[in-house]
C-alpha positions as CSV (number, residue, x, y, z in Angstrom):
1,X,0.0,0.0,0.0
2,X,2.8,2.4,0.8
3,X,4.4,1.7,-2.5
4,X,1.2,2.6,-4.3
5,X,1.1,5.9,-2.4
6,X,4.7,6.5,-3.3
7,X,4.0,5.9,-7.0
8,X,1.0,8.2,-7.0
9,X,2.9,10.9,-5.1
10,X,5.8,10.6,-7.6
11,X,3.4,11.2,-10.4
12,X,1.9,14.3,-8.7
13,X,5.4,15.7,-7.9
14,X,6.5,15.1,-11.5
15,X,3.4,17.0,-12.7
16,X,4.1,19.9,-10.4
17,X,7.7,20.1,-11.6
18,X,6.6,19.9,-15.2
19,X,4.3,22.8,-14.5
20,X,7.2,24.8,-13.0
21,X,9.3,24.0,-16.0
22,X,6.6,25.1,-18.4
23,X,6.1,28.5,-16.6
24,X,9.9,28.8,-16.4
25,X,10.2,28.5,-20.2
26,X,7.8,31.4,-20.5
27,X,9.7,33.5,-18.0
28,X,6.8,33.7,-15.6
29,X,8.2,32.3,-12.3
30,X,8.6,34.4,-9.2
31,X,11.5,33.3,-7.0
32,X,10.0,33.1,-3.5
33,X,6.9,31.1,-4.3
34,X,9.0,28.8,-6.5
35,X,11.5,28.2,-3.7
36,X,8.7,27.6,-1.2
37,X,7.0,25.1,-3.7
38,X,10.3,23.3,-4.4
39,X,11.0,22.9,-0.6
40,X,7.5,21.5,-0.1
41,X,8.0,19.1,-3.0
42,X,11.4,18.0,-1.6
43,X,9.8,17.4,1.8
44,X,7.0,15.4,0.2
45,X,9.4,13.2,-1.7
46,X,11.5,12.5,1.4
47,X,8.5,11.7,3.6
48,X,6.8,9.5,1.0
49,X,10.0,7.6,0.2
50,X,10.7,7.0,3.9
51,X,7.1,5.8,4.4
52,X,7.4,3.3,1.6
53,X,10.7,2.1,3.2
54,X,8.9,1.5,6.5
55,X,10.4,4.6,8.2
56,X,7.6,7.0,8.7
57,X,8.7,10.6,9.4
58,X,6.0,11.5,12.0
59,X,5.5,15.2,12.8
60,X,6.8,16.5,9.5
61,X,4.8,18.2,6.7
62,X,5.4,19.9,3.3
63,X,6.2,23.2,5.1
64,X,8.6,21.7,7.7
65,X,12.2,22.7,7.9
66,X,13.7,20.7,5.0
67,X,17.0,20.2,6.9
68,X,15.2,18.6,9.8
69,X,13.2,16.4,7.4
70,X,16.4,15.5,5.7
71,X,18.2,14.5,9.0
72,X,15.3,12.2,9.9
73,X,15.1,10.9,6.3
74,X,18.7,9.7,6.0
75,X,18.8,8.1,9.5
76,X,19.5,4.4,8.9
77,X,20.5,4.8,5.2
78,X,23.5,7.0,4.6
79,X,23.3,6.4,0.8
80,X,20.4,8.9,0.9
81,X,22.9,11.6,1.6
82,X,23.1,12.0,-2.2
83,X,20.5,14.7,-2.1
84,X,21.9,16.6,0.8
85,X,23.6,19.3,-1.3
86,X,20.4,19.8,-3.3
87,X,18.3,20.3,-0.2
88,X,20.9,22.6,1.2
89,X,20.8,24.7,-2.0
90,X,17.1,25.2,-1.7
91,X,17.5,26.3,1.9
92,X,20.3,28.7,0.8
93,X,17.9,30.3,-1.7
94,X,15.2,30.6,1.0
95,X,17.7,32.1,3.5
96,X,19.0,34.6,0.9
97,X,15.5,35.8,0.2
98,X,14.6,36.0,3.9
99,X,17.7,38.1,4.7
100,X,17.3,40.4,1.7
101,X,20.5,39.1,0.0
102,X,19.2,38.5,-3.5
103,X,22.7,39.7,-4.6
104,X,24.1,36.4,-3.2
105,X,21.9,34.2,-5.4
106,X,23.1,32.6,-8.6
107,X,22.3,33.9,-12.0
108,X,18.8,32.8,-13.0
109,X,17.8,31.6,-9.5
110,X,14.3,30.6,-10.6
111,X,15.8,28.2,-13.2
112,X,18.3,26.9,-10.6
113,X,15.5,26.2,-8.2
114,X,13.5,24.3,-10.7
115,X,16.5,22.3,-11.8
116,X,17.4,21.5,-8.2
117,X,14.0,20.1,-7.4
118,X,14.1,18.1,-10.7
119,X,17.4,16.6,-9.6
120,X,16.0,15.6,-6.2
121,X,13.0,14.1,-8.0
122,X,15.1,12.1,-10.5
123,X,17.3,10.7,-7.8
124,X,14.3,9.7,-5.6
125,X,12.5,8.3,-8.7
126,X,15.5,6.1,-9.6
127,X,15.8,4.8,-6.0
128,X,12.0,4.1,-6.0
129,X,12.3,2.1,-9.2
130,X,15.3,0.2,-7.9
131,X,14.0,-0.5,-4.4
132,X,10.2,-0.5,-4.8
133,X,9.7,-1.7,-8.4
134,X,7.9,1.5,-9.5
């Protein structure tokens, strides 16, 4: 049952990322909502993958601190550290915006945000295929 939920969630997240990619190609993304959405998607991916692996991350939600979700997510499986830098990159963008340091962001931060959540998704999708037969 958890595997079916994981598969459905993966389809939903892929659809949301495709939506972001479509708006990005038209130049219509605003950075803060894009970063917030990407963080929510990353949290959803980590929580759903953990649940499918029998390691429910109780108390976390889409709007939880992604670094806290990540710490709970990798517990017991250090190979999941592969997405650490991507999660940290999203947090960096969020922190730059919160502190008014847009000058510290990379060129085209909206595109980088979308690419970063796509990288997280692709890694998690590959793992789900390998480990859960999706």
